N, CA, C and O atoms as a CHARMM CRD file, in Angstrom:
* protein
*
  344
    1    1 ASN  N     -0.71200  -0.84800 -15.94900 PROA 1      0.00000
    2    1 ASN  CA    -0.60100  -0.31300 -14.60600 PROA 1      0.00000
    3    1 ASN  C     -1.98400   0.03000 -14.07400 PROA 1      0.00000
    4    1 ASN  O     -2.85300   0.46900 -14.82800 PROA 1      0.00000
    5    2 SER  N     -2.18000  -0.16200 -12.82000 PROA 2      0.00000
    6    2 SER  CA    -3.39500   0.28700 -12.14800 PROA 2      0.00000
    7    2 SER  C     -2.99100   1.24000 -11.03700 PROA 2      0.00000
    8    2 SER  O     -2.05200   0.97800 -10.28500 PROA 2      0.00000
    9    3 LEU  N     -3.70700   2.34300 -10.94600 PROA 3      0.00000
   10    3 LEU  CA    -3.41400   3.32300  -9.91200 PROA 3      0.00000
   11    3 LEU  C     -4.65800   3.53800  -9.07300 PROA 3      0.00000
   12    3 LEU  O     -5.63700   4.04100  -9.62400 PROA 3      0.00000
   13    4 PRO  N     -4.71100   3.21300  -7.82700 PROA 4      0.00000
   14    4 PRO  CA    -3.68600   2.50400  -7.06200 PROA 4      0.00000
   15    4 PRO  C     -3.64200   1.02700  -7.44000 PROA 4      0.00000
   16    4 PRO  O     -4.58400   0.50500  -8.03700 PROA 4      0.00000
   17    5 ALA  N     -2.55300   0.35900  -7.09400 PROA 5      0.00000
   18    5 ALA  CA    -2.38400  -1.05400  -7.43200 PROA 5      0.00000
   19    5 ALA  C     -3.42200  -1.92100  -6.73100 PROA 5      0.00000
   20    5 ALA  O     -3.89600  -2.90300  -7.30200 PROA 5      0.00000
   21    6 THR  N     -3.77700  -1.56800  -5.51000 PROA 6      0.00000
   22    6 THR  CA    -4.78500  -2.29600  -4.73700 PROA 6      0.00000
   23    6 THR  C     -5.76100  -1.28800  -4.14200 PROA 6      0.00000
   24    6 THR  O     -5.35400  -0.25200  -3.61800 PROA 6      0.00000
   25    7 THR  N     -7.04000  -1.59800  -4.22700 PROA 7      0.00000
   26    7 THR  CA    -8.05900  -0.72200  -3.66000 PROA 7      0.00000
   27    7 THR  C     -8.95400  -1.52800  -2.74200 PROA 7      0.00000
   28    7 THR  O     -9.49400  -2.55800  -3.14400 PROA 7      0.00000
   29    8 VAL  N     -9.11300  -1.06700  -1.51100 PROA 8      0.00000
   30    8 VAL  CA    -9.99600  -1.72100  -0.54700 PROA 8      0.00000
   31    8 VAL  C    -10.93100  -0.65200   0.00500 PROA 8      0.00000
   32    8 VAL  O    -10.48500   0.34500   0.57300 PROA 8      0.00000
   33    9 LEU  N    -12.23100  -0.87000  -0.16700 PROA 9      0.00000
   34    9 LEU  CA   -13.19600   0.08300   0.37000 PROA 9      0.00000
   35    9 LEU  C    -13.36600  -0.13900   1.86100 PROA 9      0.00000
   36    9 LEU  O    -13.35000  -1.28200   2.31700 PROA 9      0.00000
   37   10 PRO  N    -13.52800   0.92500   2.62900 PROA 10     0.00000
   38   10 PRO  CA   -13.79700   0.75400   4.05600 PROA 10     0.00000
   39   10 PRO  C    -15.11700   0.00800   4.25000 PROA 10     0.00000
   40   10 PRO  O    -16.04500   0.17400   3.45900 PROA 10     0.00000
   41   11 VAL  N    -15.20300  -0.80200   5.28300 PROA 11     0.00000
   42   11 VAL  CA   -16.40900  -1.57800   5.56400 PROA 11     0.00000
   43   11 VAL  C    -17.61900  -0.66700   5.72000 PROA 11     0.00000
   44   11 VAL  O    -18.73000  -1.04700   5.35000 PROA 11     0.00000
   45   12 SER  N    -17.42000   0.52300   6.26100 PROA 12     0.00000
   46   12 SER  CA   -18.52800   1.44000   6.52900 PROA 12     0.00000
   47   12 SER  C    -18.97300   2.24200   5.30300 PROA 12     0.00000
   48   12 SER  O    -19.95800   2.97500   5.38500 PROA 12     0.00000
   49   13 TRP  N    -18.26700   2.12100   4.15700 PROA 13     0.00000
   50   13 TRP  CA   -18.59900   2.91900   2.98000 PROA 13     0.00000
   51   13 TRP  C    -19.84400   2.37600   2.29800 PROA 13     0.00000
   52   13 TRP  O    -20.00400   1.16500   2.14600 PROA 13     0.00000
   53   14 HSD  N    -20.73200   3.29100   1.88500 PROA 14     0.00000
   54   14 HSD  CA   -21.93000   2.92500   1.13400 PROA 14     0.00000
   55   14 HSD  C    -22.08600   3.88500  -0.03300 PROA 14     0.00000
   56   14 HSD  O    -21.87700   5.09000   0.10600 PROA 14     0.00000
   57   15 ARG  N    -22.45000   3.34400  -1.17100 PROA 15     0.00000
   58   15 ARG  CA   -22.69400   4.15800  -2.35300 PROA 15     0.00000
   59   15 ARG  C    -23.94100   5.00200  -2.12300 PROA 15     0.00000
   60   15 ARG  O    -24.92100   4.52700  -1.55000 PROA 15     0.00000
   61   16 VAL  N    -23.90200   6.25500  -2.57100 PROA 16     0.00000
   62   16 VAL  CA   -25.04400   7.15600  -2.44800 PROA 16     0.00000
   63   16 VAL  C    -25.79000   7.13800  -3.77700 PROA 16     0.00000
   64   16 VAL  O    -25.32300   7.70300  -4.76500 PROA 16     0.00000
   65   17 GLU  N    -26.94000   6.49300  -3.79500 PROA 17     0.00000
   66   17 GLU  CA   -27.73100   6.37000  -5.02000 PROA 17     0.00000
   67   17 GLU  C    -28.13900   7.74000  -5.55000 PROA 17     0.00000
   68   17 GLU  O    -28.55600   8.61100  -4.78700 PROA 17     0.00000
   69   18 GLY  N    -28.01800   7.92400  -6.85700 PROA 18     0.00000
   70   18 GLY  CA   -28.45700   9.15000  -7.50600 PROA 18     0.00000
   71   18 GLY  C    -27.51500  10.32400  -7.36400 PROA 18     0.00000
   72   18 GLY  O    -27.78100  11.38600  -7.92700 PROA 18     0.00000
   73   19 SER  N    -26.42700  10.17400  -6.63400 PROA 19     0.00000
   74   19 SER  CA   -25.48700  11.27600  -6.43900 PROA 19     0.00000
   75   19 SER  C    -24.68200  11.51800  -7.71000 PROA 19     0.00000
   76   19 SER  O    -24.38600  10.58400  -8.45500 PROA 19     0.00000
   77   20 ARG  N    -24.33000  12.77300  -7.95200 PROA 20     0.00000
   78   20 ARG  CA   -23.47500  13.13000  -9.08600 PROA 20     0.00000
   79   20 ARG  C    -22.05300  13.46600  -8.62400 PROA 20     0.00000
   80   20 ARG  O    -21.23500  13.94200  -9.41100 PROA 20     0.00000
   81   21 ARG  N    -21.76900  13.21800  -7.35400 PROA 21     0.00000
   82   21 ARG  CA   -20.42000  13.44900  -6.82300 PROA 21     0.00000
   83   21 ARG  C    -19.59600  12.17600  -7.00000 PROA 21     0.00000
   84   21 ARG  O    -20.04100  11.09100  -6.62600 PROA 21     0.00000
   85   22 LEU  N    -18.40200  12.30400  -7.56700 PROA 22     0.00000
   86   22 LEU  CA   -17.54700  11.14000  -7.82000 PROA 22     0.00000
   87   22 LEU  C    -17.25300  10.34700  -6.55500 PROA 22     0.00000
   88   22 LEU  O    -17.27600   9.11700  -6.57700 PROA 22     0.00000
   89   23 GLU  N    -16.97900  11.03500  -5.45800 PROA 23     0.00000
   90   23 GLU  CA   -16.60000  10.34700  -4.22000 PROA 23     0.00000
   91   23 GLU  C    -17.74100   9.51000  -3.64200 PROA 23     0.00000
   92   23 GLU  O    -17.49500   8.62300  -2.82400 PROA 23     0.00000
   93   24 ASP  N    -18.98100   9.77500  -4.05100 PROA 24     0.00000
   94   24 ASP  CA   -20.11600   8.97400  -3.58800 PROA 24     0.00000
   95   24 ASP  C    -20.25600   7.66500  -4.36400 PROA 24     0.00000
   96   24 ASP  O    -21.08600   6.82100  -4.02600 PROA 24     0.00000
   97   25 HSD  N    -19.43700   7.50300  -5.40600 PROA 25     0.00000
   98   25 HSD  CA   -19.47800   6.28800  -6.21700 PROA 25     0.00000
   99   25 HSD  C    -18.30200   5.36500  -5.93100 PROA 25     0.00000
  100   25 HSD  O    -18.19400   4.29600  -6.53200 PROA 25     0.00000
  101   26 GLY  N    -17.42500   5.76100  -5.02500 PROA 26     0.00000
  102   26 GLY  CA   -16.30500   4.90700  -4.64200 PROA 26     0.00000
  103   26 GLY  C    -14.96600   5.56400  -4.88200 PROA 26     0.00000
  104   26 GLY  O    -14.88200   6.74700  -5.21300 PROA 26     0.00000
  105   27 ILE  N    -13.92900   4.78600  -4.71300 PROA 27     0.00000
  106   27 ILE  CA   -12.55900   5.25800  -4.86000 PROA 27     0.00000
  107   27 ILE  C    -12.15600   5.18500  -6.33200 PROA 27     0.00000
  108   27 ILE  O    -12.45100   4.20300  -7.01400 PROA 27     0.00000
  109   28 LYS  N    -11.48400   6.22300  -6.81500 PROA 28     0.00000
  110   28 LYS  CA   -11.06000   6.25900  -8.21000 PROA 28     0.00000
  111   28 LYS  C     -9.98000   5.21600  -8.45700 PROA 28     0.00000
  112   28 LYS  O     -8.99700   5.13500  -7.72000 PROA 28     0.00000
  113   29 VAL  N    -10.17400   4.42200  -9.49700 PROA 29     0.00000
  114   29 VAL  CA    -9.18500   3.44700  -9.95000 PROA 29     0.00000
  115   29 VAL  C     -8.93300   3.74000 -11.41900 PROA 29     0.00000
  116   29 VAL  O     -9.87400   3.80900 -12.20900 PROA 29     0.00000
  117   30 GLU  N     -7.68000   3.91000 -11.79000 PROA 30     0.00000
  118   30 GLU  CA    -7.33500   4.23700 -13.16900 PROA 30     0.00000
  119   30 GLU  C     -6.51300   3.10800 -13.76600 PROA 30     0.00000
  120   30 GLU  O     -5.52000   2.67500 -13.18200 PROA 30     0.00000
  121   31 HSD  N     -6.93200   2.63300 -14.93700 PROA 31     0.00000
  122   31 HSD  CA    -6.20000   1.58800 -15.65000 PROA 31     0.00000
  123   31 HSD  C     -5.56200   2.20900 -16.88800 PROA 31     0.00000
  124   31 HSD  O     -6.21700   2.94500 -17.62600 PROA 31     0.00000
  125   32 VAL  N     -4.28800   1.91400 -17.11200 PROA 32     0.00000
  126   32 VAL  CA    -3.56700   2.41600 -18.27600 PROA 32     0.00000
  127   32 VAL  C     -3.08200   1.21700 -19.07900 PROA 32     0.00000
  128   32 VAL  O     -2.35100   0.37000 -18.56500 PROA 32     0.00000
  129   33 TYR  N     -3.49400   1.15000 -20.34200 PROA 33     0.00000
  130   33 TYR  CA    -3.07500   0.06600 -21.23100 PROA 33     0.00000
  131   33 TYR  C     -2.24000   0.66900 -22.34800 PROA 33     0.00000
  132   33 TYR  O     -2.60000   1.69800 -22.92000 PROA 33     0.00000
  133   34 GLN  N     -1.12300   0.02200 -22.65400 PROA 34     0.00000
  134   34 GLN  CA    -0.25200   0.49700 -23.72000 PROA 34     0.00000
  135   34 GLN  C     -0.06800  -0.61100 -24.74000 PROA 34     0.00000
  136   34 GLN  O      0.15200  -1.76800 -24.38300 PROA 34     0.00000
  137   35 LEU  N     -0.16000  -0.25000 -26.01000 PROA 35     0.00000
  138   35 LEU  CA     0.02100  -1.18500 -27.11100 PROA 35     0.00000
  139   35 LEU  C      1.24200  -0.72600 -27.89500 PROA 35     0.00000
  140   35 LEU  O      1.26700   0.38900 -28.41400 PROA 35     0.00000
  141   36 HSD  N      2.25900  -1.58700 -27.98200 PROA 36     0.00000
  142   36 HSD  CA     3.51500  -1.22600 -28.64200 PROA 36     0.00000
  143   36 HSD  C      3.76200  -2.11100 -29.85500 PROA 36     0.00000
  144   36 HSD  O      3.42700  -3.29600 -29.85200 PROA 36     0.00000
  145   37 ASN  N      4.34500  -1.52900 -30.88000 PROA 37     0.00000
  146   37 ASN  CA     4.75100  -2.25900 -32.07800 PROA 37     0.00000
  147   37 ASN  C      6.24600  -2.52600 -31.96800 PROA 37     0.00000
  148   37 ASN  O      7.03900  -1.58500 -31.95200 PROA 37     0.00000
  149   38 LYS  N      6.64300  -3.79700 -31.89100 PROA 38     0.00000
  150   38 LYS  CA     8.06500  -4.14000 -31.76900 PROA 38     0.00000
  151   38 LYS  C      8.76300  -4.24900 -33.12100 PROA 38     0.00000
  152   38 LYS  O      9.98400  -4.39200 -33.17900 PROA 38     0.00000
  153   39 GLY  N      8.00400  -4.18300 -34.19500 PROA 39     0.00000
  154   39 GLY  CA     8.59600  -4.35000 -35.51900 PROA 39     0.00000
  155   39 GLY  C      9.21400  -3.07400 -36.05900 PROA 39     0.00000
  156   39 GLY  O      9.01100  -1.99500 -35.50200 PROA 39     0.00000
  157   40 PRO  N      9.96900  -3.19600 -37.14700 PROA 40     0.00000
  158   40 PRO  CA    10.63000  -2.03100 -37.72400 PROA 40     0.00000
  159   40 PRO  C      9.68600  -1.16400 -38.56600 PROA 40     0.00000
  160   40 PRO  O     10.02800  -0.02500 -38.88100 PROA 40     0.00000
  161   41 SER  N      8.51300  -1.67400 -38.93600 PROA 41     0.00000
  162   41 SER  CA     7.60300  -0.89300 -39.77300 PROA 41     0.00000
  163   41 SER  C      6.31500  -0.58200 -39.01300 PROA 41     0.00000
  164   41 SER  O      6.05600  -1.13100 -37.94200 PROA 41     0.00000
  165   42 THR  N      5.52700   0.29700 -39.58600 PROA 42     0.00000
  166   42 THR  CA     4.26400   0.67500 -38.95700 PROA 42     0.00000
  167   42 THR  C      3.20500  -0.39600 -39.20300 PROA 42     0.00000
  168   42 THR  O      3.34000  -1.22300 -40.10500 PROA 42     0.00000
  169   43 VAL  N      2.18000  -0.37100 -38.41200 PROA 43     0.00000
  170   43 VAL  CA     1.05700  -1.29600 -38.57600 PROA 43     0.00000
  171   43 VAL  C     -0.22400  -0.48000 -38.72600 PROA 43     0.00000
  172   43 VAL  O     -0.29600   0.67400 -38.30400 PROA 43     0.00000
  173   44 SER  N     -1.22200  -1.09600 -39.32900 PROA 44     0.00000
  174   44 SER  CA    -2.51900  -0.43400 -39.46100 PROA 44     0.00000
  175   44 SER  C     -3.62000  -1.44100 -39.17500 PROA 44     0.00000
  176   44 SER  O     -3.38400  -2.64900 -39.15700 PROA 44     0.00000
  177   45 ASP  N     -4.80700  -0.93900 -38.95600 PROA 45     0.00000
  178   45 ASP  CA    -5.97800  -1.77900 -38.68400 PROA 45     0.00000
  179   45 ASP  C     -5.76200  -2.72400 -37.50200 PROA 45     0.00000
  180   45 ASP  O     -6.10400  -3.90400 -37.57500 PROA 45     0.00000
  181   46 VAL  N     -5.20500  -2.21100 -36.43400 PROA 46     0.00000
  182   46 VAL  CA    -5.00300  -2.99800 -35.21900 PROA 46     0.00000
  183   46 VAL  C     -6.19000  -2.75700 -34.28700 PROA 46     0.00000
  184   46 VAL  O     -6.62100  -1.61900 -34.10100 PROA 46     0.00000
  185   47 THR  N     -6.70500  -3.82200 -33.71200 PROA 47     0.00000
  186   47 THR  CA    -7.82700  -3.71300 -32.78500 PROA 47     0.00000
  187   47 THR  C     -7.42300  -4.27000 -31.43300 PROA 47     0.00000
  188   47 THR  O     -6.89800  -5.38000 -31.33900 PROA 47     0.00000
  189   48 LEU  N     -7.66900  -3.50100 -30.39600 PROA 48     0.00000
  190   48 LEU  CA    -7.45200  -3.94000 -29.01900 PROA 48     0.00000
  191   48 LEU  C     -8.81200  -3.94400 -28.34300 PROA 48     0.00000
  192   48 LEU  O     -9.46800  -2.90600 -28.25100 PROA 48     0.00000
  193   49 ARG  N     -9.23600  -5.10500 -27.87300 PROA 49     0.00000
  194   49 ARG  CA   -10.52900  -5.22000 -27.19300 PROA 49     0.00000
  195   49 ARG  C    -10.28700  -5.52700 -25.72800 PROA 49     0.00000
  196   49 ARG  O     -9.53200  -6.43800 -25.38700 PROA 49     0.00000
  197   50 LEU  N    -10.92900  -4.76600 -24.87600 PROA 50     0.00000
  198   50 LEU  CA   -10.81600  -4.97200 -23.43500 PROA 50     0.00000
  199   50 LEU  C    -12.19800  -5.28600 -22.87600 PROA 50     0.00000
  200   50 LEU  O    -13.17900  -4.61700 -23.20000 PROA 50     0.00000
  201   51 ALA  N    -12.26100  -6.29900 -22.04600 PROA 51     0.00000
  202   51 ALA  CA   -13.50400  -6.63000 -21.35300 PROA 51     0.00000
  203   51 ALA  C    -13.31400  -6.25200 -19.89000 PROA 51     0.00000
  204   51 ALA  O    -12.48100  -6.83100 -19.19200 PROA 51     0.00000
  205   52 VAL  N    -14.08100  -5.29000 -19.44100 PROA 52     0.00000
  206   52 VAL  CA   -13.96400  -4.79000 -18.07200 PROA 52     0.00000
  207   52 VAL  C    -15.22500  -5.17400 -17.31000 PROA 52     0.00000
  208   52 VAL  O    -16.32500  -4.79300 -17.70900 PROA 52     0.00000
  209   53 PRO  N    -15.08400  -5.92400 -16.21700 PROA 53     0.00000
  210   53 PRO  CA   -16.27700  -6.30200 -15.44600 PROA 53     0.00000
  211   53 PRO  C    -16.82100  -5.08800 -14.68800 PROA 53     0.00000
  212   53 PRO  O    -16.20200  -4.61600 -13.73500 PROA 53     0.00000
  213   54 SER  N    -17.96600  -4.59600 -15.11400 PROA 54     0.00000
  214   54 SER  CA   -18.52600  -3.42200 -14.45200 PROA 54     0.00000
  215   54 SER  C    -19.54100  -3.79200 -13.37700 PROA 54     0.00000
  216   54 SER  O    -19.87300  -2.96200 -12.53100 PROA 54     0.00000
  217   55 ARG  N    -20.04200  -5.03600 -13.39700 PROA 55     0.00000
  218   55 ARG  CA   -21.02300  -5.47600 -12.40700 PROA 55     0.00000
  219   55 ARG  C    -20.60600  -6.82400 -11.83200 PROA 55     0.00000
  220   55 ARG  O    -19.95500  -7.62800 -12.49900 PROA 55     0.00000
  221   56 LEU  N    -20.99500  -7.05300 -10.58600 PROA 56     0.00000
  222   56 LEU  CA   -20.73300  -8.32100  -9.91600 PROA 56     0.00000
  223   56 LEU  C    -21.93500  -8.62600  -9.03800 PROA 56     0.00000
  224   56 LEU  O    -22.27500  -7.84400  -8.15100 PROA 56     0.00000
  225   57 GLY  N    -22.57400  -9.75300  -9.28100 PROA 57     0.00000
  226   57 GLY  CA   -23.75100 -10.11600  -8.49500 PROA 57     0.00000
  227   57 GLY  C    -24.88100  -9.11400  -8.61900 PROA 57     0.00000
  228   57 GLY  O    -25.62300  -8.89000  -7.66300 PROA 57     0.00000
  229   58 GLY  N    -25.02100  -8.49800  -9.81300 PROA 58     0.00000
  230   58 GLY  CA   -26.08100  -7.52400 -10.02700 PROA 58     0.00000
  231   58 GLY  C    -25.80500  -6.14500  -9.46200 PROA 58     0.00000
  232   58 GLY  O    -26.65000  -5.25600  -9.56800 PROA 58     0.00000
  233   59 ARG  N    -24.64300  -5.94900  -8.86400 PROA 59     0.00000
  234   59 ARG  CA   -24.28500  -4.64900  -8.27700 PROA 59     0.00000
  235   59 ARG  C    -23.10800  -4.04400  -9.03200 PROA 59     0.00000
  236   59 ARG  O    -22.31700  -4.76000  -9.64600 PROA 59     0.00000
  237   60 VAL  N    -23.00100  -2.72400  -8.98100 PROA 60     0.00000
  238   60 VAL  CA   -21.92000  -2.02200  -9.67000 PROA 60     0.00000
  239   60 VAL  C    -20.59300  -2.37600  -9.02300 PROA 60     0.00000
  240   60 VAL  O    -20.42800  -2.22900  -7.81200 PROA 60     0.00000
  241   61 LEU  N    -19.64800  -2.84200  -9.82800 PROA 61     0.00000
  242   61 LEU  CA   -18.30000  -3.15300  -9.36300 PROA 61     0.00000
  243   61 LEU  C    -17.35700  -2.01200  -9.73700 PROA 61     0.00000
  244   61 LEU  O    -16.65200  -1.47200  -8.88400 PROA 61     0.00000
  245   62 LEU  N    -17.35100  -1.65300 -11.01100 PROA 62     0.00000
  246   62 LEU  CA   -16.56300  -0.53100 -11.51200 PROA 62     0.00000
  247   62 LEU  C    -17.49200   0.36700 -12.31600 PROA 62     0.00000
  248   62 LEU  O    -18.23400  -0.10800 -13.17600 PROA 62     0.00000
  249   63 TYR  N    -17.45000   1.66500 -12.03600 PROA 63     0.00000
  250   63 TYR  CA   -18.26000   2.62800 -12.76500 PROA 63     0.00000
  251   63 TYR  C    -17.35200   3.28600 -13.78900 PROA 63     0.00000
  252   63 TYR  O    -16.42100   4.00300 -13.42300 PROA 63     0.00000
  253   64 LEU  N    -17.61400   3.05000 -15.07100 PROA 64     0.00000
  254   64 LEU  CA   -16.75500   3.54700 -16.13900 PROA 64     0.00000
  255   64 LEU  C    -17.08100   5.00200 -16.45300 PROA 64     0.00000
  256   64 LEU  O    -18.19600   5.32700 -16.86100 PROA 64     0.00000
  257   65 LEU  N    -16.08600   5.87900 -16.25500 PROA 65     0.00000
  258   65 LEU  CA   -16.29000   7.31000 -16.46300 PROA 65     0.00000
  259   65 LEU  C    -15.86800   7.78700 -17.83600 PROA 65     0.00000
  260   65 LEU  O    -16.61200   8.50500 -18.50400 PROA 65     0.00000
  261   66 GLU  N    -14.67700   7.39200 -18.26300 PROA 66     0.00000
  262   66 GLU  CA   -14.17100   7.92700 -19.52200 PROA 66     0.00000
  263   66 GLU  C    -13.13000   7.00500 -20.13100 PROA 66     0.00000
  264   66 GLU  O    -12.52500   6.17700 -19.45000 PROA 66     0.00000
  265   67 LEU  N    -12.94000   7.17100 -21.43000 PROA 67     0.00000
  266   67 LEU  CA   -11.89400   6.47100 -22.16500 PROA 67     0.00000
  267   67 LEU  C    -11.08500   7.52600 -22.89300 PROA 67     0.00000
  268   67 LEU  O    -11.63500   8.52000 -23.36900 PROA 67     0.00000
  269   68 GLY  N     -9.78800   7.31500 -22.98100 PROA 68     0.00000
  270   68 GLY  CA    -8.94800   8.26500 -23.68200 PROA 68     0.00000
  271   68 GLY  C     -7.88100   7.54700 -24.48300 PROA 68     0.00000
  272   68 GLY  O     -7.49400   6.42300 -24.16100 PROA 68     0.00000
  273   69 THR  N     -7.41400   8.20100 -25.52300 PROA 69     0.00000
  274   69 THR  CA    -6.34900   7.63200 -26.34600 PROA 69     0.00000
  275   69 THR  C     -5.29400   8.69400 -26.60700 PROA 69     0.00000
  276   69 THR  O     -5.54200   9.89000 -26.45600 PROA 69     0.00000
  277   70 GLU  N     -4.12100   8.24000 -26.99900 PROA 70     0.00000
  278   70 GLU  CA    -3.03700   9.12800 -27.41200 PROA 70     0.00000
  279   70 GLU  C     -2.47000   8.58800 -28.71500 PROA 70     0.00000
  280   70 GLU  O     -2.54700   7.38700 -28.97100 PROA 70     0.00000
  281   71 GLY  N     -1.91000   9.44400 -29.52600 PROA 71     0.00000
  282   71 GLY  CA    -1.21600   8.99900 -30.71700 PROA 71     0.00000
  283   71 GLY  C     -2.09300   8.75600 -31.92700 PROA 71     0.00000
  284   71 GLY  O     -1.75200   7.92000 -32.76400 PROA 71     0.00000
  285   72 GLY  N     -3.19900   9.44900 -32.04900 PROA 72     0.00000
  286   72 GLY  CA    -4.01600   9.36200 -33.25300 PROA 72     0.00000
  287   72 GLY  C     -4.88600   8.12700 -33.36500 PROA 72     0.00000
  288   72 GLY  O     -5.34100   7.79700 -34.46000 PROA 72     0.00000
  289   73 MET  N     -5.12800   7.44500 -32.27400 PROA 73     0.00000
  290   73 MET  CA    -5.99700   6.26800 -32.30700 PROA 73     0.00000
  291   73 MET  C     -7.43700   6.68400 -32.07700 PROA 73     0.00000
  292   73 MET  O     -7.71600   7.75000 -31.52900 PROA 73     0.00000
  293   74 SER  N     -8.34400   5.82000 -32.50800 PROA 74     0.00000
  294   74 SER  CA    -9.75200   6.07000 -32.22300 PROA 74     0.00000
  295   74 SER  C    -10.23700   5.03600 -31.22300 PROA 74     0.00000
  296   74 SER  O     -9.67800   3.94500 -31.11800 PROA 74     0.00000
  297   75 CYS  N    -11.27100   5.38800 -30.50100 PROA 75     0.00000
  298   75 CYS  CA   -11.77100   4.52700 -29.44300 PROA 75     0.00000
  299   75 CYS  C    -13.29100   4.51700 -29.50300 PROA 75     0.00000
  300   75 CYS  O    -13.92000   5.57500 -29.54200 PROA 75     0.00000
  301   76 ALA  N    -13.88500   3.32700 -29.51000 PROA 76     0.00000
  302   76 ALA  CA   -15.34100   3.20900 -29.48700 PROA 76     0.00000
  303   76 ALA  C    -15.79300   3.14600 -28.03900 PROA 76     0.00000
  304   76 ALA  O    -15.33700   2.29300 -27.27700 PROA 76     0.00000
  305   77 HSD  N    -16.67900   4.03600 -27.66400 PROA 77     0.00000
  306   77 HSD  CA   -17.16500   4.07400 -26.28500 PROA 77     0.00000
  307   77 HSD  C    -18.26600   3.04800 -26.09200 PROA 77     0.00000
  308   77 HSD  O    -19.19800   2.97600 -26.89300 PROA 77     0.00000
  309   78 PRO  N    -18.16400   2.25300 -25.03600 PROA 78     0.00000
  310   78 PRO  CA   -19.17500   1.21800 -24.79100 PROA 78     0.00000
  311   78 PRO  C    -20.48600   1.83000 -24.31000 PROA 78     0.00000
  312   78 PRO  O    -20.49200   2.92900 -23.75500 PROA 78     0.00000
  313   79 PRO  N    -21.59500   1.12400 -24.52000 PROA 79     0.00000
  314   79 PRO  CA   -22.85100   1.61700 -23.96400 PROA 79     0.00000
  315   79 PRO  C    -22.76000   1.65500 -22.44000 PROA 79     0.00000
  316   79 PRO  O    -22.14000   0.78500 -21.83000 PROA 79     0.00000
  317   80 GLY  N    -23.36600   2.64500 -21.83900 PROA 80     0.00000
  318   80 GLY  CA   -23.35000   2.74700 -20.38400 PROA 80     0.00000
  319   80 GLY  C    -22.17800   3.52500 -19.82800 PROA 80     0.00000
  320   80 GLY  O    -22.03100   3.62100 -18.61000 PROA 80     0.00000
  321   81 LEU  N    -21.33400   4.08500 -20.68800 PROA 81     0.00000
  322   81 LEU  CA   -20.19500   4.87400 -20.21800 PROA 81     0.00000
  323   81 LEU  C    -20.71400   6.12600 -19.51300 PROA 81     0.00000
  324   81 LEU  O    -21.41400   6.93800 -20.11700 PROA 81     0.00000
  325   82 ASN  N    -20.37000   6.27800 -18.23800 PROA 82     0.00000
  326   82 ASN  CA   -20.81100   7.39400 -17.40100 PROA 82     0.00000
  327   82 ASN  C    -22.32900   7.57700 -17.47200 PROA 82     0.00000
  328   82 ASN  O    -22.82600   8.68000 -17.69900 PROA 82     0.00000
  329   83 ALA  N    -23.04200   6.48800 -17.27500 PROA 83     0.00000
  330   83 ALA  CA   -24.50500   6.48100 -17.39500 PROA 83     0.00000
  331   83 ALA  C    -25.19000   7.44100 -16.42900 PROA 83     0.00000
  332   83 ALA  O    -26.25600   7.97200 -16.74400 PROA 83     0.00000
  333   84 GLU  N    -24.60200   7.67200 -15.26400 PROA 84     0.00000
  334   84 GLU  CA   -25.22400   8.55600 -14.27200 PROA 84     0.00000
  335   84 GLU  C    -24.72000   9.98900 -14.35900 PROA 84     0.00000
  336   84 GLU  O    -25.05900  10.82300 -13.51900 PROA 84     0.00000
  337   85 GLN  N    -23.90200  10.28000 -15.38700 PROA 85     0.00000
  338   85 GLN  CA   -23.40100  11.63200 -15.64900 PROA 85     0.00000
  339   85 GLN  C    -22.74300  12.27300 -14.43100 PROA 85     0.00000
  340   85 GLN  O    -23.05100  13.41000 -14.07400 PROA 85     0.00000
  341   86 VAL  N    -21.82600  11.52600 -13.79300 PROA 86     0.00000
  342   86 VAL  CA   -21.10000  12.09500 -12.65500 PROA 86     0.00000
  343   86 VAL  C    -19.83800  12.77200 -13.13100 PROA 86     0.00000
  344   86 VAL  O    -19.08500  13.31400 -12.32200 PROA 86     0.00000
């Protein structure tokens, strides 16, 4: 699921360089990924890799703020996560 399902920035919107305010970096988009085991037994050593395009044409497309997990999983944070500390 993506919340919101579609995001369109207003034509007049411009990113504010160096700002630490979230709203100056664009509209919040949240992606939720769920991994389910359909089998009758538990599984271990499962890896889910996601490739998220953070740049397009040398410009920031998506600014990655945080990663979270539920259910005792671990998550490796990519380099550049919340690089501007907003």
